[in-house]
Every structure is written in structure tokens, then in C-alpha cells.
C-alpha positions, 0 to 999 in steps of 0.5 A: 499499498501507498502512504504519504507522509509529511514529516514537519517540525518547528523552527525551535524544536529543529535538531539543525539548529541545536547541533544535530542532524535536521530532518532533511539530512538525514539518511531517508533511504536507509531508515526506509530500507532498514524498515522494509519501506520502499521509498518512491519520493523524498523532497524537502521544503527547508524554509519551512521545516518540511519533507515529503514522502512518497512510500510502499509498505505492507503495514503500519509498524513499517511506517513507524520503523521508517519515522521512528528517529525524528519522533522526538522532534517531528511530527508525522501526518500519514494517509493511504494514497493511490497512484493516479498515474500508474494504477 
């Protein structure tokens, strides 16, 4: 099943401003692979501290495992989606 994920955080909670790795700079392909998630698209809008993903996963636990490293500073909105170009 495909999902759209919007991962966002506030400027105040941005790990990049506190010496950590910003979510935009995390190794998302490796995190997805380790969780068994197929990462189809990953783009960021750094000025608004938001990352967007389209992924394919078989269950919610895989999504949780992929996003867990960002859980302390970011909020994830997850929606199941359908591909309109390649049904």
C-alpha cells in the first residue's frame, strides 16, 4: 500500500539549530530500507521545516520504524494514497 507522509517540525524544535541532524539531512533511503519500506519520493522544503515522502509499505509498523528517529522533534501526518498515473 502507498502512503504520503508529511514530516514537519517547528524552527524551535529543529535539531539542526541544536547541533543535531536536521530531518532534511537524515539518511532516509537507509532508514526506509532498514524498515522494509520502499521510498518512492522524498523532497524537502527547508524554509518551512517540512519533508514529504511517498512510500510503499505493507503495514503501519514499517512506517513507524522508518520515522522513529525523527519522533522526538517532528510530527508525521500519514495518508494512504493511490497512484493515479500508474494504477
